[in-house]
C-alpha positions as CSV (number, residue, x, y, z in Angstrom):
1,E,63.3,89.8,-80.9
2,P,66.2,89.8,-78.3
3,H,67.8,86.7,-77.5
4,I,69.6,85.8,-74.2
5,D,72.0,83.0,-72.7
6,L,72.9,82.3,-69.3
7,I,76.8,82.9,-69.0
8,S,77.3,82.4,-65.2
9,F,75.9,82.6,-61.8
10,D,78.4,83.4,-59.0
11,K,77.6,83.5,-55.2
12,I,79.1,86.0,-52.9
13,A,79.4,85.0,-49.2
14,D,79.9,87.5,-46.2
15,S,82.6,87.4,-43.8
16,T,80.9,84.5,-41.9
17,G,80.6,82.5,-45.0
18,I,76.8,82.8,-45.3
19,D,75.8,83.4,-49.0
20,Q,74.2,86.8,-49.5
21,Q,74.3,87.9,-52.9
22,G,74.8,86.4,-56.4
23,V,75.8,87.9,-59.7
24,I,74.0,86.6,-62.9
25,G,75.9,86.9,-66.3
26,L,73.7,87.0,-69.4
27,S,74.8,87.6,-73.0
28,F,72.2,89.1,-75.3
29,T,71.8,89.9,-79.0
30,D,69.3,92.1,-80.8
31,G,68.9,92.4,-84.6
32,D,67.4,96.0,-84.5
33,G,69.2,97.1,-81.3
34,D,66.3,98.6,-79.5
35,V,67.7,97.3,-76.1
36,G,67.8,99.5,-73.3
37,L,65.6,102.3,-71.7
38,T,66.4,106.1,-71.4
39,S,66.0,107.7,-68.0
40,D,62.7,109.3,-69.0
41,Q,61.3,105.8,-70.0
42,N,60.2,104.7,-66.5
43,T,56.5,104.1,-66.4
44,G,54.1,101.6,-67.4
45,N,55.4,99.0,-69.8
46,F,59.0,100.8,-69.6
47,K,59.5,100.6,-65.9
48,Y,61.6,97.5,-66.3
49,N,63.2,95.7,-69.2
50,L,65.1,92.9,-67.2
51,F,62.7,90.5,-65.6
52,I,63.8,88.1,-62.9
53,K,61.5,85.7,-61.0
54,Y,62.6,83.9,-57.9
55,F,61.9,80.3,-57.0
56,E,62.7,78.3,-54.0
57,K,62.6,74.4,-53.9
58,K,60.1,73.1,-51.4
59,K,59.4,69.3,-51.0
60,G,61.4,68.6,-54.1
61,K,59.3,71.2,-56.3
62,F,60.2,74.7,-57.3
63,E,57.6,77.3,-56.1
64,E,57.7,81.1,-57.3
65,I,58.1,83.2,-54.3
66,I,56.8,86.7,-54.2
67,L,58.7,88.4,-51.4
68,T,57.3,91.5,-49.5
69,T,58.4,93.8,-47.0
70,P,56.5,96.2,-44.6
71,N,55.8,99.8,-45.8
72,S,56.6,101.9,-42.8
73,I,54.2,104.6,-44.3
74,T,51.2,102.7,-45.3
75,G,51.6,99.6,-43.0
76,K,50.8,97.3,-46.0
77,P,53.3,95.1,-47.5
78,D,55.5,96.2,-50.4
79,T,56.6,93.6,-53.1
80,L,60.2,93.2,-53.6
81,L,61.1,92.7,-57.1
82,F,64.3,91.4,-58.7
83,N,63.5,93.3,-61.9
84,G,65.9,95.7,-63.3
85,R,66.7,98.3,-66.1
86,I,69.1,98.0,-68.8
87,P,70.2,101.4,-69.9
88,Y,69.9,102.6,-73.5
89,L,72.3,100.6,-75.7
90,T,71.2,101.2,-79.3
91,P,74.5,101.9,-81.6
92,Q,74.8,104.9,-83.6
93,G,74.7,104.5,-87.5
94,K,72.9,102.5,-89.9
95,I,73.7,99.1,-88.5
96,K,71.7,98.7,-85.4
97,S,72.3,94.9,-84.6
98,I,73.8,94.6,-81.0
99,K,75.3,92.1,-78.8
100,G,76.7,92.2,-75.4
101,E,76.9,90.9,-71.8
102,I,74.7,92.0,-68.7
103,Y,75.6,91.3,-65.2
104,D,73.1,92.0,-62.2
105,T,73.9,91.5,-58.6
106,L,70.9,89.9,-56.5
107,Y,70.3,89.2,-52.8
108,I,69.9,85.5,-52.8
109,N,69.6,84.8,-49.1
110,N,65.8,85.0,-48.1
111,P,66.0,85.2,-44.2
112,A,62.2,84.5,-44.0
113,S,62.8,81.2,-45.5
114,T,64.4,77.8,-44.2
115,Y,64.7,76.7,-47.8
116,D,68.2,76.6,-49.2
117,T,67.7,75.8,-52.8
118,I,66.7,78.5,-55.2
119,K,66.7,79.3,-58.9
120,Y,65.8,82.3,-61.2
121,E,64.0,82.7,-64.3
122,I,65.1,85.7,-66.6
123,F,64.0,87.4,-69.7
124,I,64.7,90.9,-71.2
125,Q,62.2,93.0,-73.4
126,D,63.3,95.5,-75.9
127,R,61.8,98.8,-76.5
128,A,59.2,97.4,-79.1
129,L,58.1,95.3,-76.0
130,H,59.5,92.1,-78.0
131,K,60.4,89.6,-75.2
132,S,63.4,87.4,-75.4
133,N,63.6,83.8,-74.7
134,I,63.4,82.8,-70.8
135,V,66.6,81.4,-69.3
136,T,66.7,79.4,-66.1
137,T,69.6,79.3,-63.8
138,P,70.7,75.7,-62.4
139,E,69.7,75.0,-58.8
140,I,71.6,77.2,-56.6
141,T,72.2,76.0,-53.0
142,I,72.5,78.7,-50.4
143,N,74.8,78.6,-47.3
144,K,72.6,79.8,-44.7
145,K,74.7,79.0,-41.7
146,A,77.9,80.9,-40.3
147,R,81.3,79.1,-40.2
148,K,82.4,78.0,-36.8
149,P,85.6,79.8,-35.9
């Protein structure tokens, strides 16, 4: 099974000081090295292999938030996912054990929300569909107000 650890979470503000993005840093290990997907592995269980859940703190408790956006073609809402794809990383040769770091940039400021404290839960999945442990970021306070000139 793969294993992950949280290395860091860094916020990125825009030119007015509003926090817009964040970069999650993870370290990973996998004994048989079957981390990552090829470009043709893109459906069903292989659509994503980096899974990220988004939470907002409301009245002292964290609640998972499912973000949506209107679909201009169907008129129905589309779910916005933070999930991602780790590219194929299996080493050549007989020893397949692998370790490394993954960095992913996320949009962290939900403009539809007045809440300013968030967190993420993250895990990865290898090609044998083994899930790693889940890591949780610390509470992240988002600056939603522009600096005064």
